[in-house]
C-alpha positions in Angstrom: -127.1 -31.4 116.1 -130.2 -31.0 118.5 -132.1 -34.0 116.9 -135.7 -33.1 115.8 -137.6 -36.0 117.1 -136.1 -36.6 120.7 -135.6 -33.0 121.5 -139.0 -32.2 120.5 -140.4 -35.2 122.3 -141.4 -33.0 125.2 -143.7 -30.7 122.9 -147.6 -31.1 123.0 -149.1 -33.1 120.2 -131.9 -5.1 116.1 -131.0 -3.4 114.5 -129.1 -4.3 111.2 -125.5 -5.0 111.7 -123.1 -4.3 109.0 -120.2 -6.6 109.3 -117.7 -4.6 107.2 -114.6 -3.1 108.6 -115.4 0.5 107.7 -114.7 3.2 110.5 -112.3 5.7 111.5 -108.9 5.0 111.9 -107.4 5.0 115.3 -104.5 7.0 116.1 -101.3 5.0 117.0 -101.3 6.1 120.5 -104.9 5.0 121.1 -106.0 1.6 122.5 -108.7 0.2 120.1 -112.0 -0.5 122.1 -112.5 -4.3 122.9 -115.1 -5.5 120.4 -118.7 -6.3 122.2 -121.5 -8.6 121.0 -124.5 -7.0 119.6 -127.1 -9.4 120.5 -128.2 -11.6 123.6 -131.7 -13.2 123.7 -133.6 -16.3 123.8 -135.7 -18.6 121.4 -139.4 -18.2 122.2 -140.6 -21.5 121.1 -144.4 -22.5 120.4 -145.0 -21.5 116.8 -143.1 -24.7 115.6 -145.0 -27.1 117.8 -147.5 -29.6 116.8 -148.8 -31.2 113.7 -149.2 -29.7 110.2 -151.2 -27.5 109.5 -152.4 -27.6 113.1 -154.9 -25.6 115.0 -153.8 -22.3 116.6 -153.8 -22.3 120.5 -154.3 -26.0 120.3 -151.4 -27.5 118.4 -149.2 -24.5 118.3 -149.1 -21.0 119.8 -147.0 -17.8 119.3 -145.3 -15.8 122.0 -147.8 -13.5 123.9 -146.8 -10.0 125.0 -146.1 -11.3 128.6 -143.6 -13.4 127.2 -141.9 -11.0 125.3 -141.9 -8.4 128.1 -140.4 -10.8 130.5 -137.3 -11.3 128.4 -137.1 -7.7 127.3 -137.3 -6.8 131.3 -134.2 -8.9 132.0 -132.2 -7.2 129.3 -132.5 -9.7 126.4 -132.5 -7.6 123.2 -133.5 -10.3 120.6 -135.9 -13.1 120.2 -135.4 -16.1 117.9 -138.8 -16.9 116.6 -139.5 -20.5 115.5 -142.1 -21.1 113.3 -143.3 -23.7 110.4 -143.1 -22.6 106.7 -145.8 -24.7 106.0 -148.3 -22.6 108.1 -146.9 -19.4 106.9 -147.0 -20.3 103.2 -149.3 -23.4 102.8 -148.7 -23.3 99.1 -145.4 -23.2 97.4 -145.0 -20.0 95.4 -148.3 -18.5 96.9 -148.6 -15.3 99.0 -148.1 -15.8 102.8 -151.1 -16.7 104.9 -152.5 -13.5 106.0 -153.6 -15.1 109.5 -150.3 -16.6 110.3 -148.6 -13.4 109.0 -150.3 -11.3 111.3 -149.4 -13.5 114.4 -145.9 -13.4 113.4 -146.2 -9.5 112.9 -147.5 -9.1 116.3 -144.4 -10.5 117.8 -142.4 -8.4 115.6 -144.3 -5.4 116.7 -144.3 -6.1 120.4 -140.7 -6.9 120.4 -139.6 -3.8 118.6 -141.8 -1.7 121.0 -139.5 -3.2 123.7 -136.3 -2.3 121.8 -135.7 -5.9 120.8 -134.9 -7.5 117.2 -136.5 -10.6 116.0 -135.1 -13.4 114.0 -137.4 -15.0 111.8 -136.6 -18.9 111.9 -138.4 -21.3 109.7 -138.0 -24.4 112.0 -138.1 -27.0 109.3 -134.6 -28.7 109.0 -134.2 -27.9 105.3 -137.6 -29.9 104.7 -141.2 -29.2 104.6 -144.6 -31.1 104.0 -146.9 -30.3 101.1 -150.5 -30.2 100.9 -150.2 -32.6 97.6 -150.0 -35.5 99.7 -152.0 -34.4 102.7 -148.8 -33.2 104.8 -147.6 -36.9 104.9 -144.1 -36.6 103.6 -141.3 -34.2 104.2 -139.3 -33.6 101.2 -135.9 -31.8 101.2 -135.4 -28.3 99.7 -133.9 -28.8 96.4 -136.1 -31.8 95.1 -139.0 -31.7 92.8 -141.5 -31.5 95.4 -139.8 -28.5 97.0 -137.4 -26.7 94.6 -134.9 -24.3 95.5 -136.8 -21.7 93.9 -139.6 -22.2 96.3 -137.3 -21.5 99.2 -136.1 -18.3 97.4 -139.5 -17.4 97.1 -140.2 -17.8 100.7 -137.6 -15.3 101.5 -138.2 -12.8 98.8 -141.8 -12.4 100.1 -140.5 -12.3 103.9 -137.8 -9.7 102.5 -140.8 -7.5 100.9 -142.6 -7.6 104.2 -139.6 -6.6 106.3 -137.2 -4.7 104.3 -137.8 -1.5 105.9 -137.5 -2.9 109.5 -134.0 -3.3 110.5 -134.9 -5.0 113.7 -135.8 -8.0 111.6 -133.1 -10.5 111.1 -133.4 -13.4 108.4 -132.5 -16.7 110.0 -132.6 -18.9 106.7 -133.4 -22.2 108.2 -133.3 -24.1 111.4 -130.7 -26.9 111.6 -130.6 -28.3 108.0 -130.2 -32.1 108.4 -129.9 -35.1 106.1 -129.3 -32.8 103.2 -125.9 -32.7 101.7 -123.8 -29.7 101.4 -124.1 -28.8 97.8 -127.9 -28.7 97.6 -128.0 -26.8 100.9 -125.4 -24.5 99.6 -127.6 -23.7 96.4 -130.7 -23.1 98.6 -129.1 -20.8 100.9 -127.1 -18.9 98.1 -130.4 -18.7 96.2 -132.2 -17.2 99.5 -129.6 -14.6 99.9 -129.8 -13.5 96.6 -133.7 -13.4 96.7 -133.7 -11.4 99.8 -131.1 -8.8 98.4 -133.0 -8.6 95.1 -136.0 -7.7 97.1 -134.2 -4.7 98.3 -133.7 -5.6 101.8 -130.6 -5.0 103.6 -131.3 -6.7 106.8 -128.8 -9.1 108.6 -129.0 -12.7 107.2 -128.0 -15.7 109.4 -126.9 -18.5 107.5 -126.6 -22.1 108.9 -124.8 -25.2 107.8 -125.8 -29.0 107.6 -125.6 -31.6 110.1 -127.8 -29.5 112.4 -125.4 -26.7 112.2 -123.4 -28.0 115.1 -120.3 -25.8 116.0 -118.5 -28.9 116.8 -119.0 -30.4 113.4 -118.8 -27.2 111.3 -115.4 -28.6 109.8 -116.1 -32.1 109.7 -119.4 -31.8 108.1 -118.0 -29.9 105.3 -119.6 -26.5 106.1 -116.4 -24.7 105.6 -118.1 -24.5 101.8 -120.6 -22.3 103.4 -117.9 -19.5 103.5 -118.4 -18.9 99.8 -121.8 -17.7 100.0 -121.9 -14.4 98.3 -123.9 -11.4 100.0 -124.1 -8.2 97.9 -124.8 -6.4 101.0 -122.0 -7.7 103.2 -124.5 -8.0 106.2 -124.4 -11.8 107.0 -123.2 -14.0 109.7 -123.0 -17.8 110.1 -125.3 -19.5 112.6 -124.2 -22.4 114.5 -125.9 -24.2 117.4 -123.9 -26.2 120.3 -125.1 -28.2 123.3 -123.3 -29.5 126.2 -124.4 -33.0 126.7 -122.7 -36.4 125.3 -123.4 -36.1 121.7 -124.1 -32.3 121.4 -127.8 -33.2 120.7 -129.6 -31.3 123.6 -131.7 -34.3 124.5 -130.2 -35.0 127.8 -129.6 -32.5 130.7 -126.2 -32.9 131.9 -123.2 -31.1 130.6 -120.0 -33.1 130.0 -117.6 -30.9 131.8 -117.4 -27.1 133.0 -115.5 -26.2 129.9 -117.3 -28.4 127.2 -119.0 -25.4 125.5 -115.9 -23.5 125.0 -114.0 -26.5 123.7 -116.7 -27.3 121.2 -117.1 -24.0 119.7 -113.4 -23.6 119.4 -112.7 -24.9 115.9 -115.6 -22.9 114.3 -114.5 -19.8 116.1 -110.8 -20.2 114.6 -112.4 -21.0 111.3 -114.4 -17.8 111.4 -111.7 -15.8 112.5 -109.2 -17.0 110.0 -111.6 -16.5 107.2 -112.6 -12.9 108.4 -116.4 -13.9 108.8 -119.0 -13.5 112.0 -120.6 -16.3 114.0 -124.0 -16.2 115.7 -124.9 -19.0 118.4 -128.7 -19.6 117.7 -129.2 -22.5 120.1 -127.7 -23.6 123.4 -129.0 -24.8 126.9 -128.2 -25.7 130.2 -129.9 -27.6 132.9 -130.1 -26.6 136.6 -127.4 -28.5 138.1 -124.0 -27.3 139.2 -121.9 -28.7 136.6 -124.3 -27.5 133.6 -124.4 -24.0 135.3 -120.9 -23.6 135.3 -120.4 -24.9 131.7 -123.3 -22.3 130.8 -121.1 -19.5 132.3 -118.0 -20.6 130.5 -119.9 -20.5 127.1 -121.3 -17.3 127.7 -117.9 -15.7 128.8 -116.2 -17.5 125.8 -118.7 -15.6 123.4 -118.0 -12.3 125.3 -114.4 -12.5 125.0 -114.3 -13.4 121.2 -116.7 -10.8 120.4 -114.4 -10.1 117.1 -115.9 -13.3 115.8 -119.4 -13.4 117.5 -122.1 -11.1 117.2 -124.4 -12.7 119.5 -126.4 -15.6 120.8 -130.1 -16.9 121.5 -130.4 -19.4 124.2 -132.9 -22.3 124.3 -135.6 -21.9 125.2 -138.4 -19.6 126.5 -142.1 -20.1 125.8 -145.2 -20.6 127.9 -146.0 -24.3 126.6 -142.8 -25.7 128.0 -143.5 -28.2 130.7 -142.2 -26.9 134.1 -139.9 -29.9 134.3 -138.2 -29.4 130.9 -134.6 -29.1 131.6 -134.0 -26.2 129.3 -137.1 -24.3 130.2 -136.1 -20.6 131.0 -139.5 -19.4 131.9 -140.3 -18.4 135.5 -141.0 -21.3 137.8 -144.4 -21.6 139.4 -143.9 -19.4 141.9 -142.7 -16.6 139.7 -139.0 -16.9 140.3 -136.5 -16.7 137.5 -134.4 -20.0 137.0 -131.0 -20.0 137.5 -130.2 -20.4 133.9 -132.0 -17.3 133.1 -130.5 -15.4 135.9 -126.9 -16.3 134.3 -128.0 -15.5 130.8 -129.5 -12.2 131.9 -126.3 -11.2 133.7 -124.6 -11.4 130.2 -127.2 -9.8 128.3 -127.2 -6.9 130.5 -123.5 -6.3 129.7 -124.4 -5.6 125.9 -124.5 -1.8 125.1 -128.1 -0.6 124.4 -128.8 1.1 121.0 
């Protein structure tokens, strides 16, 4: 979906939710309460920026307390935290890098203190660089250079770290792209099994291939992901959806005021028909009348179909975005909230706290 090279060209250089149906029976004369979303939040970009391995606060950064506090104050209850696998675990199969884990943990701790959940998001597109060739190439998961077991090991270590923190959500991978469905299914299933083997019951978000586009979920063969087995039954499928001509998020203009609801419809129907849940991990809108109308339409559609959707995180916050980046959700230079952020906050504030 949102293509890595072009959309990133502007860069420089919870609670656990059990998705089962258990609960008290509703008496015949009662009207069941309309389902509500559990999560509304923002991607806080920065830790995935720059070259690998890169220098902290030169090539990349992590969200600072002020970034987290701003969105918490607006009512957002979840942060999606993109980072690079290579930095967190420079050597496959080895312990996580202590300094990098401490930076990640600082975000988790601050967000938790503000009542927010954090989605851990290895922002790697189902690939990663390796030290053996001086970080030059980016082999896919499932190859000899980056075996599936190595991906499972990453998630086992993260699960061991955060299994006692239900506010941490495990987003398996950002936008797998260029990888076939069979090796990606195998990698995702191995990661889910590894997380559960570590004793973690945290919510897991599973993406599909082809940038996990909602609009292309069926045509890309991602219906196969519905066969993922989760012993804890605490899993949702993460999709992304942009509003521009090719759903890439590389241009600012929405195609129509209802393009978002149209593009997510097929995935939404598939999820409902198969009794699974969805999470919209990325979407964005520029500051123009049509795009803002499309943003409101998409947010309303998610709210109206909360029997399927558990929540969303918009693209993107983060202090390193240029002021003129069309999806920038940070305050303007004069400290004013952007129109996109105001719309998102309106919907976020409708979600019950807890």
